[in-house]
PQR file with spaces between the fields and no chain letter, atoms N, CA, C, O and H, PARSE charges and radii, in Angstrom:
ATOM       1  N    UNK     1      15.119    2.575   14.144 -0.4000 1.5000
ATOM       2  CA   UNK     1      13.792    1.895   13.280 -0.0000 2.0000
ATOM       3  C    UNK     1      13.355    3.000   13.549  0.5500 1.7000
ATOM       4  O    UNK     1      13.590    3.646   14.570 -0.5500 1.4000
ATOM       5  N    UNK     2      12.445    3.409   12.328 -0.4000 1.5000
ATOM       6  CA   UNK     2      10.864    4.087   12.391 -0.0000 2.0000
ATOM       7  C    UNK     2       9.629    3.272   12.952  0.5500 1.7000
ATOM       8  O    UNK     2       9.890    2.081   12.788 -0.5500 1.4000
ATOM       9  H    UNK     2      12.255    2.884   11.498  0.4000 1.0000
ATOM      10  N    UNK     3       8.408    3.425   13.540 -0.4000 1.5000
ATOM      11  CA   UNK     3       7.478    2.844   13.327 -0.0000 2.0000
ATOM      12  C    UNK     3       6.935    2.017   11.893  0.5500 1.7000
ATOM      13  O    UNK     3       6.084    1.157   11.665 -0.5500 1.4000
ATOM      14  H    UNK     3       8.196    4.393   13.673  0.4000 1.0000
ATOM      15  N    UNK     4       7.309    2.308   11.585 -0.4000 1.5000
ATOM      16  CA   UNK     4       6.565    1.905    9.645 -0.0000 2.0000
ATOM      17  C    UNK     4       7.435    0.576   10.021  0.5500 1.7000
ATOM      18  O    UNK     4       7.135   -0.469   10.598 -0.5500 1.4000
ATOM      19  H    UNK     4       8.000    3.006   11.770  0.4000 1.0000
ATOM      20  N    UNK     5       8.521    1.018    9.505 -0.4000 1.5000
ATOM      21  CA   UNK     5       9.915   -0.718    9.913 -0.0000 2.0000
ATOM      22  C    UNK     5       9.570   -1.270   11.043  0.5500 1.7000
ATOM      23  O    UNK     5       9.302   -2.407   10.652 -0.5500 1.4000
ATOM      24  H    UNK     5       8.765    1.867    9.036  0.4000 1.0000
ATOM      25  N    UNK     6       9.383   -1.270   12.193 -0.4000 1.5000
ATOM      26  CA   UNK     6       9.307   -2.457   13.185 -0.0000 2.0000
ATOM      27  C    UNK     6       8.719   -2.626   12.933  0.5500 1.7000
ATOM      28  O    UNK     6       9.063   -3.599   12.262 -0.5500 1.4000
ATOM      29  H    UNK     6       9.601   -0.347   12.510  0.4000 1.0000
ATOM      30  N    UNK     7       7.264   -2.491   12.728 -0.4000 1.5000
ATOM      31  CA   UNK     7       5.370   -3.103   12.173 -0.0000 2.0000
ATOM      32  C    UNK     7       6.066   -3.919   10.969  0.5500 1.7000
ATOM      33  O    UNK     7       6.078   -5.138   11.139 -0.5500 1.4000
ATOM      34  H    UNK     7       6.985   -1.701   13.273  0.4000 1.0000
ATOM      35  N    UNK     8       6.413   -3.633   10.260 -0.4000 1.5000
ATOM      36  CA   UNK     8       7.258   -4.851    8.978 -0.0000 2.0000
ATOM      37  C    UNK     8       7.654   -5.622    9.338  0.5500 1.7000
ATOM      38  O    UNK     8       7.517   -6.808    9.039 -0.5500 1.4000
ATOM      39  H    UNK     8       6.403   -2.643   10.122  0.4000 1.0000
ATOM      40  N    UNK     9       8.540   -4.891   10.439 -0.4000 1.5000
ATOM      41  CA   UNK     9       9.512   -6.213   10.818 -0.0000 2.0000
ATOM      42  C    UNK     9       8.614   -7.251   11.509  0.5500 1.7000
ATOM      43  O    UNK     9       8.816   -8.426   11.202 -0.5500 1.4000
ATOM      44  H    UNK     9       8.651   -3.927   10.682  0.4000 1.0000
ATOM      45  N    UNK    10       7.756   -7.005   12.303 -0.4000 1.5000
ATOM      46  CA   UNK    10       6.396   -7.577   13.398 -0.0000 2.0000
ATOM      47  C    UNK    10       5.563   -8.530   12.180  0.5500 1.7000
ATOM      48  O    UNK    10       5.131   -9.680   12.263 -0.5500 1.4000
ATOM      49  H    UNK    10       7.592   -6.051   12.552  0.4000 1.0000
ATOM      50  N    UNK    11       5.546   -7.997   11.554 -0.4000 1.5000
ATOM      51  CA   UNK    11       4.219   -8.691   10.134 -0.0000 2.0000
ATOM      52  C    UNK    11       5.154   -9.822    9.550  0.5500 1.7000
ATOM      53  O    UNK    11       4.643  -10.891    9.216 -0.5500 1.4000
ATOM      54  H    UNK    11       5.897   -7.064   11.486  0.4000 1.0000
ATOM      55  N    UNK    12       6.716   -9.581    9.400 -0.4000 1.5000
ATOM      56  CA   UNK    12       7.597  -10.389    8.892 -0.0000 2.0000
ATOM      57  C    UNK    12       7.322  -12.067    9.290  0.5500 1.7000
ATOM      58  O    UNK    12       6.923  -13.120    8.792 -0.5500 1.4000
ATOM      59  H    UNK    12       7.131   -8.712    9.671  0.4000 1.0000
ATOM      60  N    UNK    13       8.024  -11.279   10.995 -0.4000 1.5000
ATOM      61  CA   UNK    13       7.917  -12.178   11.678 -0.0000 2.0000
ATOM      62  C    UNK    13       6.792  -13.323   12.206  0.5500 1.7000
ATOM      63  O    UNK    13       7.191  -14.402   12.644 -0.5500 1.4000
ATOM      64  H    UNK    13       8.348  -10.424   11.400  0.4000 1.0000
ATOM      65  N    UNK    14       5.272  -12.980   12.124 -0.4000 1.5000
ATOM      66  CA   UNK    14       4.868  -13.528   12.163 -0.0000 2.0000
ATOM      67  C    UNK    14       3.950  -14.128   11.110  0.5500 1.7000
ATOM      68  O    UNK    14       2.935  -14.730   11.462 -0.5500 1.4000
ATOM      69  H    UNK    14       4.948  -12.104   11.769  0.4000 1.0000
ATOM      70  N    UNK    15       4.230  -14.002    9.998 -0.4000 1.5000
ATOM      71  CA   UNK    15       4.362  -14.442    8.780 -0.0000 2.0000
ATOM      72  C    UNK    15       5.184  -15.661    8.471  0.5500 1.7000
ATOM      73  O    UNK    15       4.814  -16.362    7.529 -0.5500 1.4000
ATOM      74  H    UNK    15       5.054  -13.513    9.713  0.4000 1.0000
ATOM      75  N    UNK    16       6.213  -15.984    9.127 -0.4000 1.5000
ATOM      76  CA   UNK    16       6.751  -16.931    9.154 -0.0000 2.0000
ATOM      77  C    UNK    16       6.227  -18.287   10.299  0.5500 1.7000
ATOM      78  O    UNK    16       6.215  -19.513   10.194 -0.5500 1.4000
ATOM      79  H    UNK    16       6.513  -15.415    9.893  0.4000 1.0000
ATOM      80  N    UNK    17       5.879  -17.434   11.256 -0.4000 1.5000
ATOM      81  CA   UNK    17       4.885  -18.775   12.243 -0.0000 2.0000
ATOM      82  C    UNK    17       3.854  -19.070   11.647  0.5500 1.7000
ATOM      83  O    UNK    17       3.348  -20.175   11.840 -0.5500 1.4000
ATOM      84  H    UNK    17       5.888  -16.438   11.341  0.4000 1.0000
ATOM      85  N    UNK    18       3.324  -18.215   10.833 -0.4000 1.5000
ATOM      86  CA   UNK    18       1.985  -18.779   10.436 -0.0000 2.0000
ATOM      87  C    UNK    18       1.961  -18.155    9.180  0.5500 1.7000
ATOM      88  O    UNK    18       1.787  -16.940    9.267 -0.5500 1.4000
ATOM      89  H    UNK    18       3.736  -17.317   10.677  0.4000 1.0000
ATOM      90  N    UNK    19       2.101  -18.673    7.826 -0.4000 1.5000
ATOM      91  CA   UNK    19       2.464  -19.116    6.388 -0.0000 2.0000
ATOM      92  C    UNK    19       0.525  -18.438    5.907  0.5500 1.7000
ATOM      93  O    UNK    19       0.399  -17.409    5.243 -0.5500 1.4000
ATOM      94  H    UNK    19       2.243  -19.661    7.755  0.4000 1.0000
ATOM      95  N    UNK    20      -0.319  -18.992    6.243 -0.4000 1.5000
ATOM      96  CA   UNK    20      -1.751  -18.603    5.506 -0.0000 2.0000
ATOM      97  C    UNK    20      -1.740  -16.812    6.419  0.5500 1.7000
ATOM      98  O    UNK    20      -1.866  -15.942    5.557 -0.5500 1.4000
ATOM      99  H    UNK    20      -0.217  -19.828    6.782  0.4000 1.0000
ATOM     100  N    UNK    21      -1.685  -16.531    7.083 -0.4000 1.5000
ATOM     101  CA   UNK    21      -1.675  -15.173    7.393 -0.0000 2.0000
ATOM     102  C    UNK    21      -0.907  -14.627    6.144  0.5500 1.7000
ATOM     103  O    UNK    21      -1.362  -13.483    6.144 -0.5500 1.4000
ATOM     104  H    UNK    21      -1.583  -17.237    7.783  0.4000 1.0000
ATOM     105  N    UNK    22      -0.524  -14.648    5.668 -0.4000 1.5000
ATOM     106  CA   UNK    22       0.492  -14.283    4.402 -0.0000 2.0000
ATOM     107  C    UNK    22      -0.031  -14.509    3.365  0.5500 1.7000
ATOM     108  O    UNK    22       0.153  -13.834    2.352 -0.5500 1.4000
ATOM     109  H    UNK    22      -0.155  -15.577    5.668  0.4000 1.0000
ATOM     110  N    UNK    23      -0.578  -15.237    3.424 -0.4000 1.5000
ATOM     111  CA   UNK    23      -1.512  -15.662    1.532 -0.0000 2.0000
ATOM     112  C    UNK    23      -3.115  -14.450    2.070  0.5500 1.7000
ATOM     113  O    UNK    23      -3.705  -13.734    1.260 -0.5500 1.4000
ATOM     114  H    UNK    23      -0.728  -15.786    4.247  0.4000 1.0000
ATOM     115  N    UNK    24      -3.405  -14.538    3.312 -0.4000 1.5000
ATOM     116  CA   UNK    24      -4.869  -13.663    3.745 -0.0000 2.0000
ATOM     117  C    UNK    24      -4.678  -12.531    3.434  0.5500 1.7000
ATOM     118  O    UNK    24      -5.689  -12.032    2.941 -0.5500 1.4000
ATOM     119  H    UNK    24      -2.925  -15.119    3.970  0.4000 1.0000
ATOM     120  N    UNK    25      -3.330  -11.467    3.520 -0.4000 1.5000
ATOM     121  CA   UNK    25      -3.174  -10.547    3.653 -0.0000 2.0000
ATOM     122  C    UNK    25      -2.717   -9.946    2.148  0.5500 1.7000
ATOM     123  O    UNK    25      -2.759   -8.806    1.686 -0.5500 1.4000
ATOM     124  H    UNK    25      -2.508  -11.873    3.920  0.4000 1.0000
ATOM     125  N    UNK    26      -2.364  -10.941    1.719 -0.4000 1.5000
ATOM     126  CA   UNK    26      -1.870  -10.344    0.138 -0.0000 2.0000
ATOM     127  C    UNK    26      -3.189  -11.031   -0.915  0.5500 1.7000
ATOM     128  O    UNK    26      -3.457  -10.821   -2.098 -0.5500 1.4000
ATOM     129  H    UNK    26      -2.330  -11.868    2.094  0.4000 1.0000
ATOM     130  N    UNK    27      -3.591  -11.593   -0.259 -0.4000 1.5000
ATOM     131  CA   UNK    27      -5.475  -11.572   -1.265 -0.0000 2.0000
ATOM     132  C    UNK    27      -6.462   -9.879   -0.757  0.5500 1.7000
ATOM     133  O    UNK    27      -7.172   -9.079   -1.367 -0.5500 1.4000
ATOM     134  H    UNK    27      -3.373  -11.764    0.702  0.4000 1.0000
ATOM     135  N    UNK    28      -6.108   -9.981    0.248 -0.4000 1.5000
ATOM     136  CA   UNK    28      -6.758   -8.579    0.858 -0.0000 2.0000
ATOM     137  C    UNK    28      -6.140   -7.209   -0.058  0.5500 1.7000
ATOM     138  O    UNK    28      -6.799   -6.306   -0.575 -0.5500 1.4000
ATOM     139  H    UNK    28      -5.531  -10.632    0.743  0.4000 1.0000
ATOM     140  N    UNK    29      -5.052   -7.353   -0.054 -0.4000 1.5000
ATOM     141  CA   UNK    29      -4.218   -6.557   -0.585 -0.0000 2.0000
ATOM     142  C    UNK    29      -4.168   -5.885   -2.299  0.5500 1.7000
ATOM     143  O    UNK    29      -4.154   -4.821   -2.918 -0.5500 1.4000
ATOM     144  H    UNK    29      -4.517   -8.086    0.366  0.4000 1.0000
ATOM     145  N    UNK    30      -4.150   -7.654   -2.518 -0.4000 1.5000
ATOM     146  CA   UNK    30      -5.213   -7.616   -4.017 -0.0000 2.0000
ATOM     147  C    UNK    30      -6.099   -6.796   -4.616  0.5500 1.7000
ATOM     148  O    UNK    30      -5.967   -6.155   -5.659 -0.5500 1.4000
ATOM     149  H    UNK    30      -4.160   -8.518   -2.015  0.4000 1.0000
ATOM     150  N    UNK    31      -7.248   -6.884   -3.686 -0.4000 1.5000
ATOM     151  CA   UNK    31      -8.413   -6.377   -3.494 -0.0000 2.0000
ATOM     152  C    UNK    31      -8.961   -5.467   -3.190  0.5500 1.7000
ATOM     153  O    UNK    31     -10.138   -5.199   -3.429 -0.5500 1.4000
ATOM     154  H    UNK    31      -7.355   -7.404   -2.839  0.4000 1.0000
ATOM     155  N    UNK    32      -7.827   -4.560   -2.346 -0.4000 1.5000
ATOM     156  CA   UNK    32      -8.032   -3.282   -2.141 -0.0000 2.0000
ATOM     157  C    UNK    32      -6.799   -2.333   -2.070  0.5500 1.7000
ATOM     158  O    UNK    32      -6.996   -1.118   -2.091 -0.5500 1.4000
ATOM     159  H    UNK    32      -6.871   -4.777   -2.152  0.4000 1.0000
ATOM     160  N    UNK    33      -5.558   -2.825   -1.989 -0.4000 1.5000
ATOM     161  CA   UNK    33      -5.119   -2.531   -1.622 -0.0000 2.0000
ATOM     162  C    UNK    33      -4.433   -1.406   -1.226  0.5500 1.7000
ATOM     163  O    UNK    33      -5.050   -0.370   -0.977 -0.5500 1.4000
ATOM     164  H    UNK    33      -5.398   -3.812   -1.972  0.4000 1.0000
ATOM     165  N    UNK    34      -2.821   -1.501   -1.105 -0.4000 1.5000
ATOM     166  CA   UNK    34      -2.183   -0.283    0.036 -0.0000 2.0000
ATOM     167  C    UNK    34      -2.261    0.563   -1.003  0.5500 1.7000
ATOM     168  O    UNK    34      -2.124    0.614   -2.225 -0.5500 1.4000
ATOM     169  H    UNK    34      -2.320   -2.342   -1.308  0.4000 1.0000
ATOM     170  N    UNK    35      -2.642    1.466    0.314 -0.4000 1.5000
ATOM     171  CA   UNK    35      -3.178    3.267    0.267 -0.0000 2.0000
ATOM     172  C    UNK    35      -1.174    4.229    0.939  0.5500 1.7000
ATOM     173  O    UNK    35      -0.459    5.182    0.630 -0.5500 1.4000
ATOM     174  H    UNK    35      -2.754    1.424    1.307  0.4000 1.0000
ATOM     175  N    UNK    36      -1.222    2.873    2.121 -0.4000 1.5000
ATOM     176  CA   UNK    36       0.437    3.828    2.451 -0.0000 2.0000
ATOM     177  C    UNK    36       0.961    3.713    1.441  0.5500 1.7000
ATOM     178  O    UNK    36       1.985    4.340    1.712 -0.5500 1.4000
ATOM     179  H    UNK    36      -1.803    2.099    2.372  0.4000 1.0000
ATOM     180  N    UNK    37       1.107    3.354    0.297 -0.4000 1.5000
ATOM     181  CA   UNK    37       2.488    3.295   -0.229 -0.0000 2.0000
ATOM     182  C    UNK    37       1.959    4.420   -1.361  0.5500 1.7000
ATOM     183  O    UNK    37       2.877    4.491   -2.178 -0.5500 1.4000
ATOM     184  H    UNK    37       0.274    2.845    0.077  0.4000 1.0000
ATOM     185  N    UNK    38       1.453    4.845   -1.550 -0.4000 1.5000
ATOM     186  CA   UNK    38       0.304    6.379   -2.007 -0.0000 2.0000
ATOM     187  C    UNK    38       1.069    7.497   -1.320  0.5500 1.7000
ATOM     188  O    UNK    38       2.036    8.204   -1.604 -0.5500 1.4000
ATOM     189  H    UNK    38       0.708    4.787   -0.886  0.4000 1.0000
ATOM     190  N    UNK    39       0.134    7.347   -0.177 -0.4000 1.5000
ATOM     191  CA   UNK    39       0.935    8.275    1.208 -0.0000 2.0000
ATOM     192  C    UNK    39       2.236    8.693    0.946  0.5500 1.7000
ATOM     193  O    UNK    39       2.647    9.785    0.553 -0.5500 1.4000
ATOM     194  H    UNK    39      -0.651    6.773    0.054  0.4000 1.0000
ATOM     195  N    UNK    40       2.920    7.500    1.267 -0.4000 1.5000
ATOM     196  CA   UNK    40       4.835    8.604    1.466 -0.0000 2.0000
ATOM     197  C    UNK    40       5.362    8.680    0.183  0.5500 1.7000
ATOM     198  O    UNK    40       6.583    8.798    0.080 -0.5500 1.4000
ATOM     199  H    UNK    40       2.587    6.613    1.586  0.4000 1.0000
ATOM     200  N    UNK    41       4.554    8.628   -0.983 -0.4000 1.5000
ATOM     201  CA   UNK    41       4.749    9.801   -1.830 -0.0000 2.0000
ATOM     202  C    UNK    41       4.984   10.961   -2.049  0.5500 1.7000
ATOM     203  O    UNK    41       4.144   11.547   -1.366 -0.5500 1.4000
ATOM     204  H    UNK    41       3.562    8.533   -0.899  0.4000 1.0000
ATOM     205  N    UNK    42       5.585   11.708   -2.561 -0.4000 1.5000
ATOM     206  CA   UNK    42       5.800   13.607   -2.524 -0.0000 2.0000
ATOM     207  C    UNK    42       5.413   14.004   -2.661  0.5500 1.7000
ATOM     208  O    UNK    42       4.245   13.620   -2.590 -0.5500 1.4000
ATOM     209  H    UNK    42       6.268   11.232   -3.116  0.4000 1.0000
ATOM     210  N    UNK    43       5.703   15.753   -3.185 -0.4000 1.5000
ATOM     211  CA   UNK    43       4.942   16.278   -4.388 -0.0000 2.0000
ATOM     212  C    UNK    43       4.382   15.229   -6.150  0.5500 1.7000
ATOM     213  O    UNK    43       3.418   14.916   -6.848 -0.5500 1.4000
ATOM     214  H    UNK    43       6.651   16.065   -3.242  0.4000 1.0000
ATOM     215  N    UNK    44       5.821   15.120   -6.010 -0.4000 1.5000
ATOM     216  CA   UNK    44       5.709   14.586   -7.118 -0.0000 2.0000
ATOM     217  C    UNK    44       4.476   13.324   -7.679  0.5500 1.7000
ATOM     218  O    UNK    44       3.685   13.654   -8.563 -0.5500 1.4000
ATOM     219  H    UNK    44       6.604   15.374   -5.442  0.4000 1.0000
ATOM     220  N    UNK    45       4.435   12.296   -7.244 -0.4000 1.5000
ATOM     221  CA   UNK    45       3.236   11.573   -7.072 -0.0000 2.0000
ATOM     222  C    UNK    45       1.908   12.049   -6.443  0.5500 1.7000
ATOM     223  O    UNK    45       1.141   11.141   -6.122 -0.5500 1.4000
ATOM     224  H    UNK    45       5.078   12.028   -6.526  0.4000 1.0000
ATOM     225  N    UNK    46       1.558   13.153   -6.242 -0.4000 1.5000
ATOM     226  CA   UNK    46       0.116   13.288   -5.550 -0.0000 2.0000
ATOM     227  C    UNK    46       0.060   14.065   -6.812  0.5500 1.7000
ATOM     228  O    UNK    46      -0.978   13.762   -7.401 -0.5500 1.4000
ATOM     229  H    UNK    46       2.181   13.890   -6.503  0.4000 1.0000
ATOM     230  N    UNK    47       0.879   15.102   -7.585 -0.4000 1.5000
ATOM     231  CA   UNK    47       0.390   15.915   -9.021 -0.0000 2.0000
ATOM     232  C    UNK    47       0.148   14.558   -9.400  0.5500 1.7000
ATOM     233  O    UNK    47      -1.063   14.355   -9.303 -0.5500 1.4000
ATOM     234  H    UNK    47       1.722   15.348   -7.106  0.4000 1.0000
ATOM     235  N    UNK    48       0.662   13.696   -9.729 -0.4000 1.5000
ATOM     236  CA   UNK    48       0.544   12.554  -10.908 -0.0000 2.0000
ATOM     237  C    UNK    48      -0.850   12.137  -10.392  0.5500 1.7000
ATOM     238  O    UNK    48      -1.630   12.064  -11.342 -0.5500 1.4000
ATOM     239  H    UNK    48       1.645   13.861   -9.808  0.4000 1.0000
ATOM     240  N    UNK    49      -1.468   11.819   -9.131 -0.4000 1.5000
ATOM     241  CA   UNK    49      -2.354   11.063   -9.092 -0.0000 2.0000
ATOM     242  C    UNK    49      -3.225   12.352   -9.531  0.5500 1.7000
ATOM     243  O    UNK    49      -3.772   12.425  -10.631 -0.5500 1.4000
ATOM     244  H    UNK    49      -0.834   11.878   -8.359  0.4000 1.0000
ATOM     245  N    UNK    50      -3.288   13.328   -8.572 -0.4000 1.5000
ATOM     246  CA   UNK    50      -4.180   14.226   -9.678 -0.0000 2.0000
ATOM     247  C    UNK    50      -4.776   14.831  -10.615  0.5500 1.7000
ATOM     248  O    UNK    50      -5.892   15.277  -10.882 -0.5500 1.4000
ATOM     249  H    UNK    50      -2.843   13.269   -7.678  0.4000 1.0000
ATOM     250  N    UNK    51      -3.108   14.681  -11.332 -0.4000 1.5000
ATOM     251  CA   UNK    51      -3.803   15.181  -12.758 -0.0000 2.0000
ATOM     252  C    UNK    51      -4.719   13.910  -13.874  0.5500 1.7000
ATOM     253  O    UNK    51      -5.433   14.095  -14.860 -0.5500 1.4000
ATOM     254  H    UNK    51      -2.201   14.319  -11.115  0.4000 1.0000
ATOM     255  N    UNK    52      -4.280   12.615  -13.154 -0.4000 1.5000
ATOM     256  CA   UNK    52      -4.749   11.542  -13.452 -0.0000 2.0000
ATOM     257  C    UNK    52      -6.361   11.449  -13.400  0.5500 1.7000
ATOM     258  O    UNK    52      -7.091   11.009  -14.288 -0.5500 1.4000
ATOM     259  H    UNK    52      -3.700   12.465  -12.353  0.4000 1.0000
ATOM     260  N    UNK    53      -6.719   11.944  -12.206 -0.4000 1.5000
ATOM     261  CA   UNK    53      -7.959   11.565  -12.164 -0.0000 2.0000
ATOM     262  C    UNK    53      -8.178   12.971  -12.648  0.5500 1.7000
ATOM     263  O    UNK    53      -8.554   13.718  -11.745 -0.5500 1.4000
ATOM     264  H    UNK    53      -6.126   12.302  -11.485  0.4000 1.0000
ATOM     265  N    UNK    54      -8.123   13.202  -13.133 -0.4000 1.5000
ATOM     266  CA   UNK    54      -8.550   14.542  -13.483 -0.0000 2.0000
ATOM     267  C    UNK    54      -9.077   14.543  -15.175  0.5500 1.7000
ATOM     268  O    UNK    54     -10.034   15.054  -15.756 -0.5500 1.4000
ATOM     269  H    UNK    54      -7.817   12.595  -13.866  0.4000 1.0000
ATOM     270  N    UNK    55      -8.042   13.783  -15.557 -0.4000 1.5000
ATOM     271  CA   UNK    55      -8.382   13.383  -17.099 -0.0000 2.0000
ATOM     272  C    UNK    55      -9.433   12.144  -16.919  0.5500 1.7000
ATOM     273  O    UNK    55     -10.523   11.869  -17.420 -0.5500 1.4000
ATOM     274  H    UNK    55      -7.265   13.368  -15.085  0.4000 1.0000
ATOM     275  N    UNK    56      -8.704   11.627  -16.105 -0.4000 1.5000
ATOM     276  CA   UNK    56     -10.011   10.478  -15.411 -0.0000 2.0000
ATOM     277  C    UNK    56     -11.228   10.842  -16.101  0.5500 1.7000
ATOM     278  O    UNK    56     -11.896   10.338  -17.004 -0.5500 1.4000
ATOM     279  H    UNK    56      -7.818   11.850  -15.698  0.4000 1.0000
ATOM     280  N    UNK    57     -11.310   12.044  -15.269 -0.4000 1.5000
ATOM     281  CA   UNK    57     -12.750   12.588  -14.764 -0.0000 2.0000
ATOM     282  C    UNK    57     -13.752   13.411  -16.576  0.5500 1.7000
ATOM     283  O    UNK    57     -14.866   13.495  -17.094 -0.5500 1.4000
ATOM     284  H    UNK    57     -10.767   12.453  -14.536  0.4000 1.0000
ATOM     285  N    UNK    58     -12.308   13.794  -16.794 -0.4000 1.5000
ATOM     286  CA   UNK    58     -12.752   14.338  -18.180 -0.0000 2.0000
ATOM     287  C    UNK    58     -12.707   13.621  -19.344  0.5500 1.7000
ATOM     288  O    UNK    58     -12.679   14.337  -20.345 -0.5500 1.4000
ATOM     289  H    UNK    58     -11.403   13.725  -16.374  0.4000 1.0000
ATOM     290  N    UNK    59     -12.693   12.516  -19.529 -0.4000 1.5000
ATOM     291  CA   UNK    59     -12.348   11.932  -20.565 -0.0000 2.0000
ATOM     292  C    UNK    59     -13.805   10.688  -20.403  0.5500 1.7000
ATOM     293  O    UNK    59     -14.242   10.046  -21.358 -0.5500 1.4000
ATOM     294  H    UNK    59     -12.716   11.934  -18.716  0.4000 1.0000
ATOM     295  N    UNK    60     -14.271   10.611  -19.152 -0.4000 1.5000
ATOM     296  CA   UNK    60     -15.205    9.997  -19.213 -0.0000 2.0000
ATOM     297  C    UNK    60     -16.121    9.716  -19.809  0.5500 1.7000
ATOM     298  O    UNK    60     -16.920    8.893  -19.362 -0.5500 1.4000
ATOM     299  H    UNK    60     -13.916   11.132  -18.376  0.4000 1.0000
C-alpha cells in the first residue's frame, strides 16, 4: 500500500465518523479542484494540458 492509498483510506474512515467533513471537502474540491489528479497523469495528460492552455491563450 503506497502513501496515497493509505491517505485515501484514512480519509474514508474519517468520513464515516464525521459525515459533514465529507460535505465540506466536496465543496472545497468543487471550488478549488483537485490538482493531484492532474499531477498523476502521464506525458499525454501533460501535453494535452499544455496544448489546451496555448490554444486558450492564442484565441483569447
